[in-house]
C-alpha positions as CSV (number, residue, x, y, z in Angstrom):
1,M,-103.4,-52.9,4.2
2,H,-103.6,-50.0,6.2
3,L,-107.0,-47.8,5.5
4,N,-105.6,-44.7,5.2
5,T,-102.9,-46.2,2.7
6,Y,-106.3,-47.3,1.1
7,T,-107.9,-44.0,1.1
8,K,-104.8,-42.1,-0.4
9,T,-104.0,-44.2,-2.9
10,Y,-108.1,-44.8,-3.8
11,K,-108.6,-40.9,-4.2
12,D,-105.5,-41.0,-6.5
13,E,-106.6,-43.2,-8.9
14,L,-109.9,-41.1,-9.4
15,R,-108.0,-37.9,-9.9
16,V,-105.7,-39.6,-12.0
17,K,-109.2,-40.4,-14.2
18,T,-110.3,-37.3,-14.1
19,G,-106.9,-35.6,-15.2
20,N,-107.4,-38.2,-18.1
21,S,-111.0,-37.2,-18.9
22,G,-109.6,-33.3,-18.8
23,E,-106.8,-34.3,-21.1
24,K,-109.3,-36.4,-23.8
25,L,-111.3,-33.2,-24.0
26,V,-108.4,-30.9,-25.2
27,C,-107.9,-33.3,-27.6
28,Y,-111.6,-33.5,-28.4
29,C,-111.3,-29.7,-28.8
30,Y,-108.3,-29.4,-30.7
31,P,-107.7,-32.4,-33.1
32,Q,-104.0,-31.3,-33.6
33,A,-103.1,-31.7,-29.9
34,K,-100.6,-34.5,-29.0
35,R,-101.0,-36.0,-25.6
36,G,-97.4,-36.5,-24.1
37,D,-96.4,-39.2,-21.6
38,W,-98.6,-39.7,-18.4
39,Y,-95.5,-39.4,-16.4
40,D,-94.1,-36.2,-18.0
41,N,-93.2,-33.7,-14.9
42,K,-93.4,-30.8,-17.9
43,K,-96.5,-31.1,-19.6
44,D,-99.4,-32.8,-20.1
45,G,-98.6,-32.7,-24.1
46,T,-98.5,-30.0,-27.2
47,I,-100.5,-28.4,-29.5
48,D,-98.6,-27.8,-32.9
49,K,-95.6,-25.9,-31.0
50,N,-96.9,-24.8,-27.6
51,T,-97.6,-26.9,-24.7
52,Y,-100.3,-27.5,-22.4
53,E,-101.0,-28.3,-19.3
54,V,-104.7,-29.4,-18.0
55,K,-106.2,-29.1,-14.7
56,S,-109.4,-31.1,-14.2
57,Q,-111.3,-29.7,-10.8
58,R,-114.3,-27.9,-9.2
59,L,-114.7,-24.1,-9.3
60,N,-113.7,-22.6,-5.9
61,I,-116.5,-20.8,-5.3
62,K,-115.6,-18.8,-2.8
63,F,-112.6,-17.1,-5.1
64,Q,-114.5,-17.9,-8.0
65,G,-111.8,-19.4,-9.4
66,F,-109.2,-22.5,-9.9
67,W,-107.1,-23.7,-7.4
68,I,-103.3,-24.5,-7.7
69,D,-101.1,-25.7,-4.7
70,E,-97.6,-24.8,-5.1
71,N,-96.2,-28.1,-6.0
72,Q,-98.0,-27.1,-9.0
73,F,-96.2,-23.9,-9.8
74,R,-93.0,-25.1,-11.8
75,K,-95.2,-27.0,-14.1
76,V,-97.8,-24.5,-14.7
77,D,-95.8,-21.6,-15.0
78,G,-93.9,-24.0,-17.6
79,V,-96.2,-24.6,-20.1
80,D,-97.7,-22.2,-22.9
81,L,-101.4,-23.2,-22.7
82,L,-103.2,-23.6,-19.4
83,F,-106.4,-25.7,-19.6
84,F,-108.8,-26.2,-16.2
85,V,-111.8,-28.4,-17.1
86,Q,-114.6,-27.1,-14.7
87,I,-115.8,-30.4,-12.9
88,P,-120.0,-30.0,-12.4
89,E,-121.2,-29.8,-9.1
90,T,-124.7,-31.7,-9.9
91,F,-125.4,-34.1,-12.5
92,N,-127.8,-31.5,-13.9
93,D,-124.4,-29.1,-14.6
94,T,-122.4,-29.1,-17.6
95,V,-118.8,-29.3,-18.1
96,K,-116.6,-26.8,-19.2
97,L,-113.5,-26.4,-20.6
98,F,-111.4,-22.9,-20.3
99,L,-108.0,-21.4,-21.4
100,A,-106.4,-19.3,-18.8
101,P,-104.6,-16.6,-21.4
102,N,-101.7,-14.9,-19.9
103,H,-102.1,-17.8,-17.2
104,T,-98.7,-16.5,-15.7
105,K,-99.8,-13.0,-14.7
106,I,-103.8,-13.4,-13.9
107,Y,-103.7,-15.3,-10.7
108,Q,-103.5,-14.4,-7.1
109,N,-101.7,-15.6,-4.7
110,K,-103.0,-17.2,-1.2
111,F,-101.6,-18.7,1.7
112,R,-103.0,-21.1,4.5
113,A,-101.4,-23.2,7.3
114,Q,-100.3,-26.1,4.3
115,G,-98.4,-23.2,2.1
116,E,-99.0,-21.1,-0.8
117,Y,-101.6,-21.9,-3.6
118,R,-102.9,-19.6,-6.6
119,I,-106.5,-18.8,-7.9
120,Y,-106.6,-18.4,-11.2
121,P,-109.9,-16.3,-11.4
122,L,-112.9,-17.5,-13.8
123,N,-113.5,-14.3,-15.3
124,K,-109.7,-14.1,-16.3
125,C,-110.4,-17.6,-18.2
126,L,-111.6,-17.8,-21.6
127,L,-114.7,-20.5,-22.6
128,I,-113.7,-23.0,-25.2
129,K,-116.2,-25.3,-25.1
130,E,-119.3,-26.4,-22.9
131,F,-120.0,-30.0,-22.7
132,T,-123.6,-31.0,-22.3
133,D,-123.5,-34.9,-23.2
134,K,-124.7,-36.3,-19.9
135,N,-121.9,-39.2,-20.4
136,V,-119.1,-36.7,-20.5
137,I,-121.1,-35.3,-17.4
138,N,-121.0,-38.1,-16.1
139,E,-117.0,-39.2,-16.1
140,F,-116.1,-36.2,-14.5
141,Y,-119.1,-35.9,-11.7
142,Q,-119.2,-39.5,-10.2
143,P,-115.4,-39.7,-9.5
144,S,-115.7,-36.2,-7.9
145,K,-118.3,-37.1,-5.6
146,K,-116.0,-39.7,-3.5
147,L,-113.2,-36.8,-3.7
148,R,-115.3,-33.9,-1.9
149,T,-114.5,-33.1,1.7
150,Y,-118.9,-32.7,2.1
151,K,-121.2,-35.0,1.6
152,V,-122.8,-35.2,-2.0
153,N,-126.3,-37.4,-2.4
């Protein structure tokens, strides 16, 4: 197997792992939540009659928000509820679940050479729950270390 193919596949598996963990946190906080089919390109699940999407990611420090690439715009715009799971920067940080109320209006458009993206500002998001359990923290922190573009201890 070519090295780049292996690296991309491995990183995709780590992203799936953190995404799955984020969806589990939403179900923990909202017992009425029902997860959808993993390959559903419209939503991650439903809470009562509302559709939802969960994005598990690190906070963009420069813009103090959560970053969404343009290939995800249609999906996040098409749901009723948008959740962000903030992945910890260190093992001593917590995992935080946020709801982005009015998510179709609160973002800022940004541009870069690779295309358009959005920043959903942290100060416009509602903290739902902060998880301090070390098992939960490790579930997000360990895979994220391998996805970072800078060296982590």
